[in-house]
MARPAMAR-391788 format. One record per residue (C-alpha): residue number from 1; chain; x, y, z. Coordinates in steps of 0.02 Angstrom, whole numbers. Each point is the difference from the previous one (the first is absolute). Layout:
<rs>
R,NUM,A,X,Y,Z
...
</rs>
This chain:
<rs>
R,1,A,2147,-812,-358
R,2,A,-110,56,145
R,3,A,-16,-133,138
R,4,A,-189,-8,-27
R,5,A,18,-14,-190
R,6,A,5,-161,-98
R,7,A,74,-38,-171
R,8,A,-113,-104,-110
R,9,A,47,-89,-161
R,10,A,-132,-76,-113
R,11,A,-57,-10,-181
R,12,A,-130,127,-57
R,13,A,-78,-18,-173
R,14,A,150,-105,-53
R,15,A,131,124,61
R,16,A,109,-21,155
R,17,A,-36,129,134
R,18,A,95,52,154
R,19,A,-79,124,119
R,20,A,29,66,174
R,21,A,-149,52,106
R,22,A,-60,6,180
R,23,A,-46,-173,67
R,24,A,-184,49,21
R,25,A,-22,51,-184
R,26,A,-138,-91,-92
R,27,A,31,-83,-168
R,28,A,-122,126,-76
R,29,A,99,148,66
R,30,A,164,-76,-60
R,31,A,-69,-26,-176
R,32,A,-85,170,-14
R,33,A,108,118,102
R,34,A,174,-76,-2
R,35,A,0,-80,-174
R,36,A,-119,129,-79
R,37,A,-117,-125,-84
R,38,A,-169,83,16
R,39,A,-110,-133,-84
R,40,A,-31,-91,163
R,41,A,-125,105,98
R,42,A,-52,16,181
R,43,A,-189,-20,8
R,44,A,-54,-43,175
R,45,A,158,-51,97
R,46,A,-91,-152,71
R,47,A,8,-121,-147
R,48,A,-182,17,-54
R,49,A,7,86,-171
R,50,A,152,-82,-79
R,51,A,69,157,-82
R,52,A,166,-40,84
R,53,A,9,-180,-65
R,54,A,167,-61,-65
R,55,A,52,-176,-51
R,56,A,138,-70,110
R,57,A,70,-169,-52
R,58,A,-156,-32,-103
R,59,A,-127,42,136
R,60,A,-107,157,12
R,61,A,34,94,162
R,62,A,-58,165,73
R,63,A,158,106,8
R,64,A,-80,115,129
R,65,A,-7,-145,123
R,66,A,177,-65,-17
R,67,A,164,74,54
R,68,A,129,45,-130
R,69,A,124,-119,81
R,70,A,-118,-143,-47
R,71,A,44,33,-182
R,72,A,181,-50,29
R,73,A,54,-135,-121
R,74,A,-168,-5,-87
R,75,A,-54,24,-180
R,76,A,-128,141,-3
R,77,A,-108,60,-144
R,78,A,-96,163,1
R,79,A,-79,119,-123
</rs>
């Protein structure tokens, strides 16, 4: 693993996930680009439109505004 990369483990749509990505990766980029789930969209990149919304531990969050590492240990639902 690259020294700037992080390994993240979390639940996504009821399935355990383990992913490695650069520390600065957003949750949106992890879901779309690393895990290939294209339902979550990037609309504005500033949290205005909500196209990037996912549910993390029962709360709606803008995945474009959070780092992927913040998903660690969480239960995430997405389209």
